[in-house]
C-alpha positions as CSV (number, residue, x, y, z in Angstrom):
1,M,59.8,-19.8,15.2
2,L,60.6,-16.7,13.2
3,P,62.8,-14.1,14.9
4,T,60.5,-11.3,13.9
5,K,56.8,-10.5,14.4
6,F,54.6,-9.2,11.6
7,L,52.4,-7.2,13.9
8,C,50.4,-5.4,11.3
9,L,50.1,-8.2,8.7
10,K,46.3,-8.8,8.1
11,H,46.4,-10.8,4.8
12,L,48.9,-13.4,3.8
13,T,49.0,-15.4,0.6
14,V,51.7,-18.1,0.2
15,R,52.2,-19.6,-3.2
16,L,54.3,-22.8,-3.3
17,S,54.8,-24.5,-6.7
18,S,57.1,-27.2,-7.9
19,G,58.7,-27.7,-11.2
20,T,58.3,-31.0,-13.0
21,T,59.7,-33.2,-10.3
22,I,60.7,-32.6,-6.7
23,T,62.2,-35.5,-4.8
24,Q,61.6,-34.0,-1.3
25,A,58.2,-32.7,-0.2
26,F,57.8,-29.3,1.5
27,D,56.7,-29.5,5.1
28,Y,53.6,-27.3,5.1
29,F,53.3,-27.6,8.8
30,S,56.4,-25.3,9.0
31,L,54.1,-22.4,8.0
32,V,52.8,-22.5,11.5
33,S,55.7,-20.2,12.4
34,F,54.3,-17.5,10.0
35,L,50.9,-17.8,11.6
36,D,52.4,-17.5,15.1
37,A,54.4,-14.5,14.1
38,S,51.4,-12.7,12.7
39,P,49.0,-11.9,15.6
40,S,46.8,-9.6,13.5
41,L,46.4,-12.0,10.6
42,E,42.7,-12.2,9.4
43,T,43.1,-14.0,6.0
44,F,45.5,-16.8,5.1
45,I,45.6,-18.3,1.6
46,L,47.9,-21.1,0.6
47,N,48.2,-22.0,-3.0
48,V,50.0,-25.4,-3.5
49,S,51.0,-26.8,-6.8
50,G,52.8,-30.1,-6.0
51,K,52.9,-31.5,-9.5
52,G,55.2,-34.4,-9.6
53,M,56.1,-34.0,-5.9
54,I,56.7,-37.1,-3.8
55,H,55.0,-36.7,-0.5
56,E,54.0,-38.5,2.7
57,S,50.4,-39.4,2.3
58,I,47.9,-39.1,5.2
59,S,46.6,-42.6,4.4
60,A,50.0,-44.2,4.8
61,H,51.0,-42.3,8.0
62,P,47.8,-41.3,9.9
63,Q,49.6,-40.1,13.1
64,L,49.5,-36.2,13.1
65,R,52.0,-33.9,14.8
66,H,50.8,-31.3,17.3
67,T,52.3,-28.1,18.7
68,P,51.6,-26.3,21.9
69,E,48.5,-24.1,21.8
70,H,48.8,-20.6,20.4
71,H,45.5,-18.8,20.0
72,H,45.0,-16.7,16.9
73,G,42.3,-14.2,17.8
74,H,41.9,-12.5,14.4
75,L,42.2,-15.3,11.8
76,R,38.8,-15.5,10.2
77,S,39.3,-17.0,6.8
78,V,41.6,-19.7,5.5
79,K,41.7,-21.1,1.9
80,I,44.1,-23.9,0.8
81,C,44.1,-24.4,-3.0
82,G,45.7,-27.6,-4.3
83,F,44.8,-29.5,-1.1
84,S,46.0,-33.1,-1.4
85,S,46.6,-36.1,0.7
86,E,49.9,-34.6,1.9
87,K,50.2,-35.4,5.6
88,S,51.7,-32.0,6.5
89,L,48.7,-30.2,4.9
90,F,46.4,-32.1,7.2
91,E,48.6,-31.2,10.2
92,L,48.6,-27.5,9.2
93,T,44.8,-27.6,8.8
94,R,44.2,-29.3,12.1
95,Y,46.5,-26.7,13.8
96,I,44.5,-23.9,12.3
97,L,41.2,-25.5,13.4
98,E,42.5,-26.0,17.0
99,N,44.1,-22.5,17.4
100,A,42.1,-20.0,15.3
101,V,39.4,-19.1,17.8
102,S,37.8,-16.5,15.4
103,L,37.8,-18.7,12.3
104,K,34.6,-18.4,10.3
105,F,35.5,-19.9,6.9
106,L,37.8,-22.8,5.9
107,T,38.0,-23.7,2.2
108,L,39.9,-26.8,1.0
109,D,40.1,-26.8,-2.7
110,T,41.4,-30.1,-4.2
111,F,42.1,-28.4,-7.5
112,Y,45.0,-26.0,-8.3
113,G,44.5,-23.5,-11.1
114,D,41.8,-21.4,-12.7
115,R,38.3,-22.9,-12.7
116,C,35.9,-22.4,-15.5
117,G,33.7,-19.5,-15.0
118,Q,36.3,-17.5,-13.1
119,G,37.4,-14.4,-15.0
120,K,38.0,-15.1,-18.7
121,C,38.5,-18.9,-18.1
122,T,35.9,-20.9,-20.0
123,S,37.3,-24.3,-19.1
124,C,39.5,-25.6,-16.3
125,L,43.2,-26.0,-17.1
126,P,43.6,-29.6,-18.3
127,T,45.9,-31.6,-16.0
128,P,45.9,-35.3,-16.6
129,D,46.8,-36.2,-13.1
130,V,44.2,-33.9,-11.5
131,F,42.2,-36.8,-10.0
132,M,45.1,-38.9,-9.0
133,D,45.1,-37.7,-5.4
134,V,41.6,-36.2,-5.0
135,S,39.9,-39.3,-3.6
136,K,42.6,-39.7,-1.0
137,A,42.3,-36.1,0.0
138,I,38.5,-36.2,0.2
139,S,38.7,-39.4,2.3
140,G,41.3,-37.8,4.6
141,I,39.2,-34.6,5.0
142,K,36.2,-36.8,6.1
143,T,38.4,-38.7,8.5
144,Y,40.7,-36.1,10.0
145,I,39.2,-32.7,9.4
146,E,35.4,-32.7,9.4
147,N,35.0,-34.0,13.0
148,K,37.3,-31.1,14.2
149,V,35.4,-28.3,12.6
150,P,33.6,-26.2,15.2
151,S,29.9,-25.4,14.5
152,T,30.9,-21.7,14.1
153,V,33.1,-22.5,11.0
154,K,31.8,-23.0,7.5
155,L,33.8,-25.8,5.9
156,T,33.8,-25.8,2.1
157,V,35.5,-28.6,0.2
158,L,35.9,-28.1,-3.6
159,E,36.6,-30.9,-6.0
160,P,37.8,-30.5,-9.6
161,C,35.1,-29.4,-12.0
162,S,33.1,-32.4,-13.2
163,R,32.1,-30.5,-16.4
164,C,35.7,-30.2,-17.6
165,H,37.3,-33.2,-16.1
166,V,36.2,-36.8,-16.4
167,R,36.8,-38.6,-13.1
168,R,38.9,-41.7,-13.3
169,V,38.3,-44.5,-10.8
170,I,41.3,-44.7,-8.5
């Protein structure tokens, strides 16, 4: 738990990116302490670029951690860009679904970077490993997330652009 409270914080964007290779994965579930310390938070955006990162996959370790309940009465919109099969991302997402009582929108974007049609971008940034983890992430969302989404929450799952990227069978 953070020693301070961010009482007036309404919008939080966290950008976590790796270099070429990281041997130890970041525990995204640790971001719960920021959410707990921000009682007025309305919008939370997490941008994850885990290129080359070694992580614990949800498919290999399906048991998820839980924390005591902490209701977030103002959090209405959450977006996670670069959503992968990383187990701690699933734990964070489940925590948000179980504790954000005012949540209206949850967007899980399995692509990290600019998409074609956004701003001046005419084609998605080419990343050769973009589909490597997508099928595991989508499968995990169907197994661990979809059944926990309340009817009052609009879940949007975005896959990499099929126009710019050719899907490889995994």
